[in-house]
N, C-alpha and C positions, 0 to 999 in steps of 0.2 A: 504494500500500500504506500502511495506517495505521502511523505510526511507533510502535513500542513505547516504553514509559516507561523512562527512564534512572533508575537508583537513585543518589541523591547520597549517602545514608548511612543507617545504622540507629541508632535510639536504643536503646542497650543500657545500662540504668541502672546495672548493676553493673560491666560491662566493655565498653568500646567496642572491638569486635573489628575493625571496618572504619572507617577514618576517612572523613569526609564527602567529602574530595577523591579518595582512591584508590578509593572505592566507585563513583565515577561510571561507570566502564567495566566494572564487575565483573558486572553483571547487568541484566536487563530483566524487566518483567512487563507483562501485558496491560492495556490501557486500553479503555474503551468506545469505539466508533467515533464520529467527529464528528457523525453524525446523532443518536446517542443524546444527546450533549452538547447539541446544538441544541434538542432537545425538552425536556431537563431544565432548561436555563437559556438561554433565548433572549436574546442581548445585541446591542447596537449596535456594539461594538468590532470593528474589522477583524481584530485579532489579540489573543489573550488566553491567559493561563495562570494556574493556581492551584497553589500548592505548600504542602505541610506542612513547616514550617521545620525542625523537629528531625530528622525522618526523611529529608527531601528528596524525598518521593514527590510526583510531579505528580498533582494531583487532577482537573484539567480543562484542556482545550486547545481553542483555535480558531485555525487557521492559525499555530500556535505556532512553526513552524520558518522562517517567512518572514522574510527579511532586510528590515529597514525602519528608518526614522528613529525615534529615540527621544527627541529633544529633551533637556530637563533631567533626565529620569530617569537620564541619564548620570552625574549627580552622586552616585549611589549608589556607583559604583566610585571616583570621585574621593575621596569621604569615607573609604572603607575603606582605600584605599592611603595616604592621609594618616595615618589612625589607626595603621596597621601600621608606619608609618615610625618610630614612637617619638619623634617630634619635636613633639608637641602643645603642649608648654610653651615651645618656642622662640619667639623674637620675629622677626616677619617685617616687612620694610620694603616698603611698597607701591611698585611700579615704575610709571612712566608708562604702560607697556603694559597693565598690569593695570587701572589706573584708567580707561582709555579704552575698555574692552571694551563692545561694543554689547549691547543687550538688557537683561534684568532686572539690577538693580544694587543694591548697598547703599551706593553713593555714596562709595566710597573715593577718597582723594586721594593723589597722589604724595608719598612721604616719610613718610606716616603709618606708625606701628608698631603691630602687633597680635600677640597670641599666636596661634599657628597654630590652636589649638582654637577661638578666637573666630571666626576666618575660616571654619572648618568649620560652625559654628553659622549664620553669616551666609549661607553657601552653601546649607545644607539647609533652613533656615526661610524665607529670603526669596529663594532661588534666585539669589543674586548671581553673575553671570558674572565680575564683577571679583574677587570673593573666590575663585572657582574658579581663575582665572588666577594670582592671587597664590600660592595653595596649590601649583599646578603648578610655578611658577617656583622656589619655595623647595625643595620636596621633590624635584623632578626636575632642577633646575638650569636647566630651560627647559621650555616647553610640549611641545616634541618629546621631550625626555628623560622627562618625566612620562608621555607617551603610551606610551613604551616600557615603563614600569612597569605601566601599565594593561593593556597587551596581554600582559605576562608573567603577570599574574594570570589573564587570559582563558585562556591556554595551560595554566596550572596547574589550572584548573577544568575543562578539557576542553570549553570552549564552542566550537561549530563554526560558528555563524552570526554571529559578533561580531568587530568590529575598531573600535578607538577612535583618533581623530585629535586630539581636544582634550578638555579637562577639563569643559566646560560643556554640550556637546550642540548647539551651533549647527550648522546644516546643513553637511555636508561629504561629498563623494562617497566618502571612505574611512572614514566614521564611521557605523556601523550596528550593529544587534543584532536579536534576535528576542524574542518574548514568553517562549518557553521559556528562553532563555539569561538573560534579565533576571530571571526567577523564580529560577533556580539561583543567580545572583549575589546577589540580594537575600537569599535564605535564608542564604547564606554570610555576608553582612555582618551580618544580624540575630543571628547567633550570637555576635557581638562585643558585650559589654555596653556599651562606650563608644558604639558606633554606635547601639545600641538606645536608650540614654539620649538621645542627640542628636535622633533622628528622632521620638521620642515627646514632645519638649518643645513646649509650646504657646506659651510666651512666654519670651524670653531678653533679658537686659540685659548689654551688654558696654561696656567703656570706649570713649569717643570722643575721641581725641587732639585737644587744642587747644580743646575745648568744655567749658563749665561743667556740662554734663549728659551722661548716658550715652546710648548708642544703645539704643533699645528695639525689639525685633523680635517680631512675631506670625507664627506658622507659617501658611503659605499652604494647608496641607493641611486642608481642611474635614472630612475623614473623622474627624479627631481629636475633633470635636464631634458629628458626625452618626451615628457608629456605636458601639454599646456595645462597649467593650473595645479600640477602635482604638488603635494605638500606633506608627504610621508610615504611609508612608515618604517619598514624593516626588512632586510634580507635575511636569508638563512640557508645553510647547507651542511650536510654531512653525507658520507657515502651511502648510508642506509636511508636517510630521509629524501635524498635527492635535492634539487633546487627548490627552495621555498621563497615566496615573496608576499609581503603584505604592502599594498600601495594605497594611496588615497589622493584625491584631487577635489578641488573646489571650483565650481563655475556658477556665476550668477547667484552667489550666496548659498549654494547647495553643495554639500560634501558627500562623496561616495567613497567607500573603502572596498578593496578587492583582496581576497585571499586566494592564492594558488599554491598548492602543495604538490611536491614531487612532479615538477613541471620543467622539462628541458627547454621550453620556449617561454619562460616566465615573463620576460620583459614585454614581448609582443602580445601574449595572452592577456596580461594585465591591462595593457592599453586597449585591447579590443573589448574587454569586460567593462572598463570605465566608459568607453564610448557607448556601449550597450546601456549601461545604467542611466547615463545622461540623456540618451536619445529615446529610449523605449518608455521611460517613466517621466512624467511631468509633475511638478509640485502643484497640486490643485488646492484652492481654498474651498473647503467643504462647508464652512460656516464662518460667519463673521459679522461685526457691527455694521458693515456697509451693505449687507445683503438682506433684503426684506423677506422674512419667512412667511408672514401672513399679515393682513390688515384686519383689525378688530373694531367693531362699533363701540363708541363710548357714550354713556348716558350722563346727563347733567354736566357736560363739558363745554369749554369754549370751542373745541373742535368735536366733530361727530365721529371721527375715526382716528386711529393711531396705528402706525406701522410697528411691527414687532420684529426684533432682530436678535441675533445671538450675542450674549455678553462677551464671549471669548472667541478667538479665531482658531479654527481647526484647519491645519494644512497637512497634506499627506501625499506621498508619491503614488500616482495612479498610472497604470499602463494605458496606452492609447485605446486598447480594446476593452477597457474596464469601465468606461464612462457610464454605461447603462447599469452597472452593477452597484452603483452608489445609491442608497436609499435613506430616507429620513423618516423618523417616527416623531410626530409633534403632539405634545400634550398642552393644550391651552383652553381657557374658558371660552364660552361663546361670545362674551362681551366684557367690557370693563366699565367701571363707574369712576367718574372724576372725583377727586383729583388723581391724575396719573403721573407718577414720578419716574424719571429716568434712573436706571440703576437698580430699581426694585424688581426682582424676578417675578414674572407672572405665569411662567410655565417652563417646560423643559423640552429639549429635542435630543433624540438619540440618532447618531449617524452610523450607518452600516455600510460595509463593503462585503459583497458576497454573503449577505445575511449574517455577518459577524460584526458585532458592535465595535466601532473604533473609538467613539467618544460620546459622552453625555454632557450637554451644555445647558446653561440657564438661558431663558429667553426674557428679554426686557423691552420696554417701550423705547422707540428710537428718539422720541421727543416728549417733553412734558405736556400735559393737558390740564389746564386749571379748571376748577369747579366754578360754574357760573353763578352759584348761589341759589337760595330758596326762591326769591321773587322772580328771577329770570326763568327758573325752572317752571314756576307756576304760570308765568306768561306764555311760555312755550306750550304747555299743556292746554291752556285755555285757547290759544290760537289754533291748535290742532283740533280741539273739540268743536269750535264754532265755524271753522272753515270747512269742516267735513259735514 
C-alpha cells in the first residue's frame, strides 16, 4: 500500500494554529503513487524525498521509508542539536579522541580551543568528523550522551525509521535513517535561522590556534554554485552508503529541500527534484483576511450586510492537478445582529485537501457595523409595516 503523506505543519501567516512538531501525526493526505513519480522525475537515487520547508508537505518520494545508511548527512541533526543547546559561544577544548577521528577532517589537534559555533561551521562546510566528535563530547558530555540527545529529537519529531549512534555518520549497525525522515528533519533544522545561515555559507574563516593565519574553509556543497537560489544543506559519502546529498533552495520566498541517498548522479538528480518541487507545486492561499467567505445579513445595523473573512491566512503547496481537491466546510449563523465588531469570531471554517483536514480557522467580520439604535430600528419597522 502506498504510504500517505504525513503533515509536518501548516504555514499560517497570521496565526500558526498547529505547530510543525505536533502536526506530524494530526493528518495525512494523498500523494501520487510511485509510478507517477517515476514518470515525472526519473532519478538514479535508490531513495529520495522532496519537502516544502515551511508547510512540511512531502512533494515527492522514492523508497522514502526504507531504512538505510546516510553517511555525513547525519551532521544535519548534529548541527541543530548543537545550535539548540544554547552553547554556541562556549569554548571547546579538543580531546585526543576527537582529533583522531577517521574520515573527513578539519585537522584539529588535541588541546586546541575553538568556539562551538566555529566547530559547527567546520563540520557543515568541510564535513569534519573531528569537529562533529568535539561538538558531541562538549554538548552531550560524551559521544553516547550526545546520541541520546539526537534520538530525543528523533522521538520529538515522530520519525519512525531513524536511530543515531554517532554525530558524524560513519557506518554503524545502529545508525540509520530514511529519505522521508531526513527530509522532515532537514525542514525542521532549516526553520532555525542560525542553521540556515551556516549551511548557506560558501566560505568561512575561523581562528587557528597557534598559527599566524586563520583557517579558511570552502563549502563542499557544489549545489550552492550550481543551482539558482540554492542555500544548503549537506553532502555525505561512505563506500556502503554511496553518495548522499541533502540540498535546499529558495525562490520567491518559498524553500524546498531535497534528499537523495545512494545516488551516483546526486548533483543532477537534486537539481531536477528542486525544479520539480518549484514547478509542479504552487503556494496557494486557501484562506485569508482578503478573501470573502460569505456575506451575512445584519439586523439593526447601519449596514444591512457584512462580509465574512478568515482571521488567519492559510497557505499550502498545491499540485496543479489538485485544485479541485480543495474543499471548505463553513460553520456560520444565518445572520448577525449589530453591533458587529471586527476581530470577534462569528464562526469557523475547516479547509480540506483530498478530504483530509489541513487547517481550522476562525471567521470574522471584515468591517464593523454599528447599531442604529432603538428609535431608528422602530422607524424602520414602522416604515416596512405601513409601506406594505
